[in-house]
C-alpha distance (Angstrom), angle and dihedral (degrees) to the residues before:
residue distance angle dihedral
M1 . . .
Q2 3.81 . .
F3 3.82 102.9 .
E4 3.80 135.8 40.8
T5 3.80 118.9 -96.9
T6 3.78 143.8 -152.1
I7 3.81 131.5 169.8
E8 3.81 127.2 -77.6
R9 3.80 98.2 -130.9
P10 3.83 140.1 5.0
V11 3.80 118.7 -89.8
E12 3.80 131.7 -179.5
V13 3.79 142.8 -166.4
S14 3.80 135.6 -173.7
G15 3.78 131.7 -148.9
V16 3.79 142.5 119.3
G17 3.78 133.5 -75.3
L18 3.81 116.0 -101.5
H19 3.80 95.1 -135.2
T20 3.81 103.6 24.2
G21 3.80 97.2 38.5
V22 3.83 89.2 -146.3
P23 3.83 122.6 141.1
V24 3.79 112.9 -105.3
K25 3.81 138.4 177.9
L26 3.79 121.5 -151.5
R27 3.80 121.9 -163.4
M28 3.82 123.2 -172.8
V29 3.80 113.7 -151.0
P30 3.83 128.3 -174.7
A31 3.81 114.1 -106.0
P32 3.83 131.4 -165.5
A33 3.80 125.2 -103.6
G34 3.79 114.3 -74.5
T35 3.82 94.3 28.1
G36 3.80 98.1 104.2
I37 3.80 121.8 -162.5
V38 3.80 108.9 -43.0
F39 3.80 129.0 177.4
R40 3.82 114.9 -146.3
R41 3.80 120.0 -164.3
S42 3.79 101.4 -137.4
D43 3.83 89.3 -170.0
L44 3.83 89.4 58.3
D45 3.82 102.2 50.1
Y46 3.83 90.4 -79.8
F47 3.81 93.0 -65.7
P48 3.83 107.1 -170.1
V49 3.80 125.1 -125.2
P50 3.83 112.0 178.2
A51 3.81 116.7 -141.0
S52 3.79 91.3 -116.3
W53 3.80 137.8 135.0
K54 3.81 86.8 -122.5
Y55 3.81 90.5 72.8
V56 3.81 101.3 44.3
E57 3.80 106.7 137.8
R58 3.81 110.4 164.9
V59 3.79 130.7 12.1
S60 3.81 107.3 171.7
Y61 3.82 108.0 107.0
A62 3.82 95.0 -7.2
T63 3.79 138.9 6.5
S64 3.80 114.2 -97.7
L65 3.79 131.3 -174.9
M66 3.79 127.6 -153.3
R67 3.79 133.2 -173.4
Q68 3.80 121.7 178.4
G69 3.79 90.7 -18.4
V70 3.83 95.1 -49.9
L71 3.81 111.8 124.3
I72 3.80 133.0 -152.5
S73 3.80 112.0 -175.6
T74 3.82 136.9 -165.6
T75 3.79 94.8 17.0
E76 3.80 99.8 154.7
H77 3.82 103.6 90.9
L78 3.79 94.1 48.7
L79 3.81 94.7 43.2
S80 3.80 90.8 46.1
T81 3.79 90.6 58.4
L82 3.80 95.2 44.8
Y83 3.82 91.7 47.7
S84 3.80 94.2 48.1
F85 3.80 91.4 48.8
G86 3.82 91.7 50.1
I87 3.80 96.8 -117.0
D88 3.80 106.1 163.6
N89 3.80 104.3 173.6
L90 3.79 127.7 37.4
W91 3.78 142.4 137.6
L92 3.81 110.1 -135.9
E93 3.81 106.3 -160.6
I94 3.80 110.9 -163.2
D95 3.82 127.8 174.4
N96 3.79 98.9 -155.4
L97 3.79 139.2 31.5
E98 3.83 100.8 -93.2
V99 3.81 131.8 59.2
P100 3.84 109.7 -121.0
I101 3.80 113.3 -98.1
L102 3.84 94.1 -148.9
D103 3.84 106.1 173.8
G104 3.81 93.6 -13.9
S105 3.79 95.2 -104.8
G106 3.80 139.2 83.6
K107 3.80 94.7 -107.0
P108 3.83 97.4 92.3
F109 3.81 88.5 54.6
V110 3.82 90.4 48.6
D111 3.81 88.1 53.4
L112 3.81 90.0 49.9
L113 3.81 91.7 52.0
L114 3.78 91.8 48.5
A115 3.81 88.8 52.7
A116 3.82 91.6 46.6
G117 3.80 96.9 47.6
V118 3.79 125.3 -144.4
K119 3.81 120.8 -93.6
E120 3.79 123.7 -160.4
L121 3.80 116.3 -138.1
R122 3.81 129.8 -154.9
R123 3.78 98.7 -110.4
K124 3.81 118.6 96.3
R125 3.78 113.9 -112.3
R126 3.80 115.4 -117.5
Y127 3.77 119.5 -152.6
L128 3.79 130.0 -156.3
R129 3.80 105.7 -129.8
I130 3.81 120.2 -166.6
R131 3.81 112.3 -126.1
R132 3.81 101.6 -174.7
P133 3.82 137.7 14.8
V134 3.80 119.9 -85.7
T135 3.82 128.3 -173.0
V136 3.80 132.4 -169.9
E137 3.80 120.3 -170.2
D138 3.80 138.6 -174.3
G139 3.79 111.9 180.0
K140 3.81 107.7 -61.6
K141 3.80 91.1 -11.0
R142 3.78 116.0 95.7
I143 3.80 139.4 168.9
S144 3.80 127.2 -175.6
I145 3.78 136.8 177.5
L146 3.80 125.0 -154.6
P147 3.83 131.9 -169.5
D148 3.82 114.6 -87.3
N149 3.79 139.6 152.9
A150 3.82 91.3 -129.9
F151 3.81 136.3 40.8
R152 3.80 107.5 -98.1
L153 3.77 133.1 162.7
T154 3.77 142.1 -170.3
C155 3.79 117.4 -163.8
D156 3.81 124.0 -171.0
I157 3.81 125.3 -176.9
D158 3.80 134.1 -177.6
F159 3.81 117.8 -167.1
P160 3.81 133.3 158.9
Q161 3.78 115.8 -85.0
P162 2.95 138.1 -49.4
I163 3.85 84.5 44.1
G164 3.81 102.4 39.0
K165 3.79 124.0 159.8
Q166 3.80 118.6 -15.2
S167 3.81 134.8 168.2
I168 3.79 138.5 -172.2
E169 3.80 131.6 -175.3
M170 3.81 125.1 -171.7
E171 3.77 149.4 139.9
V172 3.78 108.8 -107.5
T173 3.80 110.8 -122.4
A174 3.80 130.1 143.6
E175 3.81 90.7 -105.4
N176 3.80 95.2 48.1
Y177 3.78 92.2 45.0
A178 3.80 94.4 49.3
R179 3.79 92.8 49.2
Q180 3.80 104.8 33.0
L181 3.81 107.2 28.4
S182 3.79 115.1 15.5
P183 3.85 97.3 74.7
A184 3.83 92.0 52.9
R185 3.82 110.9 109.3
T186 3.76 133.0 -145.9
F187 3.79 113.0 -100.1
G188 3.78 144.4 -162.2
F189 3.79 143.9 171.7
E190 3.81 127.7 -96.0
L191 3.82 92.1 -134.9
E192 3.83 90.9 59.2
L193 3.82 97.9 48.6
E194 3.80 98.2 91.5
Q195 3.81 93.3 46.8
L196 3.80 92.6 49.0
R197 3.81 91.9 49.9
E198 3.80 90.4 50.1
M199 3.82 86.5 54.8
G200 3.83 89.2 55.6
L201 3.80 93.8 -106.3
I202 3.86 136.7 125.0
R203 3.82 92.9 23.0
G204 3.79 89.0 145.5
A205 3.81 97.7 43.2
T206 3.80 120.4 121.7
L207 3.79 135.1 155.8
E208 3.82 85.7 -95.7
S209 3.82 91.2 61.7
A210 3.81 104.7 34.4
V211 3.78 144.3 23.2
C212 3.80 113.4 -113.0
F213 3.80 120.6 -158.8
T214 3.78 125.0 -154.8
K215 3.82 122.5 -168.5
Q216 3.79 88.1 -95.4
G217 3.80 101.9 43.8
V218 3.82 143.2 -71.3
M219 3.80 122.4 -14.4
N220 3.83 94.2 -159.7
P221 3.83 109.7 99.9
E222 3.82 92.8 -138.4
G223 3.80 93.2 52.0
L224 3.80 124.0 -147.1
R225 3.80 127.5 -24.1
F226 3.84 90.7 -144.9
N227 3.80 130.7 15.1
D228 3.82 86.5 -123.0
E229 3.80 96.3 37.2
C230 3.81 92.4 136.5
C231 3.80 93.9 57.3
R232 3.80 91.1 45.6
H233 3.79 90.2 52.4
K234 3.80 91.6 49.7
A235 3.80 88.1 53.3
L236 3.82 88.5 50.2
D237 3.81 89.9 52.4
L238 3.81 90.8 47.7
I239 3.81 91.8 55.9
G240 3.81 90.6 48.5
D241 3.79 91.4 54.8
L242 3.81 92.9 45.0
A243 3.81 87.5 54.6
L244 3.80 86.6 73.6
I245 3.81 87.1 76.7
G246 3.80 83.8 81.3
R247 3.80 96.3 -139.6
P248 3.81 133.0 71.0
L249 3.79 108.6 -86.8
L250 3.79 130.6 -128.7
G251 3.78 107.7 -167.9
N252 3.79 144.5 91.9
V253 3.81 111.8 -105.5
I254 3.82 120.1 -161.0
A255 3.81 115.0 -169.8
E256 3.80 121.1 -173.6
C257 3.82 113.7 -170.3
A258 3.82 88.5 -33.9
G259 3.80 128.4 153.4
H260 3.79 142.0 -174.7
K261 3.81 93.4 -63.4
L262 3.80 93.8 54.8
H263 3.81 93.9 38.8
T264 3.79 92.4 56.3
A265 3.81 91.5 41.5
L266 3.82 88.4 58.3
V267 3.80 90.8 49.5
A268 3.81 91.4 50.2
R269 3.81 90.6 47.5
I270 3.79 91.8 52.5
M271 3.78 95.9 45.1
S272 3.82 94.3 45.8
D273 3.82 93.0 59.8
P274 3.84 117.5 51.4
T275 3.82 90.4 -168.8
I276 3.81 88.6 71.3
Y277 3.80 95.0 64.7
E278 3.78 146.4 21.9
I279 3.80 130.9 -150.1
V280 3.81 112.3 -122.5
T281 3.80 138.7 170.6
F282 3.79 128.4 -125.6
D283 3.82 89.2 -102.1
D284 3.82 90.6 54.9
V285 3.80 90.7 52.8
A286 3.81 93.5 45.9
S287 3.82 92.1 52.3
R288 3.82 92.0 49.1
V289 3.78 92.1 49.6
A290 3.82 89.6 50.1
E291 3.81 90.8 49.5
A292 3.80 90.9 50.8
V293 3.80 91.7 50.8
L294 3.82 92.0 50.4
A295 3.81 94.8 44.2
């Protein structure tokens, strides 16, 4: 994609927050080149909170942003969809502190983008290209990023049965995301529900917005959308956290049993050291790919 993008027309959706359970309306509004992705709390005089690694606040069961005490929670599904579809500039007007969970996947946001349309702007798109490998670890959890001329990922998970070990590998494009990842829903375990609610979490969770596993199988009457739906959703979450880089990414990400904490730690590691990356244009990437083919 050579030039920056936004959407053609405003679109909106209403729902409830996964953890807070509060009603919330989200409105996507076109923004000019150079704006980036910026949340605006419409209930707080449209106070802006950029979707940036600089404002990461909490990353336990969701990724939250905070600027000057103003919170935006559970950002990952929405940002994952915007990032995969190459949306560079957008105002995200939201009238409460948590992005609506909807059906627990990225698909409702894909549908919103398709209704909004994508508009190309006149400013050249600038990519963040990884120059050397970087790894962040926490016990058995590990995430690495390697140089690449595309955005690729490998995501491995290992949960107790009935989930087990799962893996997915793909190049992240709008088409691949819409088909392979966006329908995958967030998930949890029946035996953890009471504890999570005591912690003030999942107040808005239902079987319409999440997959719930028992020791025997899946509680949801319709079952799973993919045999490896959990791994696909973890990959969806990973993309949403990488979106906090604030530029389209060129690199190969390998996540092994990682989560929000490790995802955002990798982003912070990258952005804190300019020797790890370079900023390039589409033309730069195209010429390097051509050189590699001819070599």
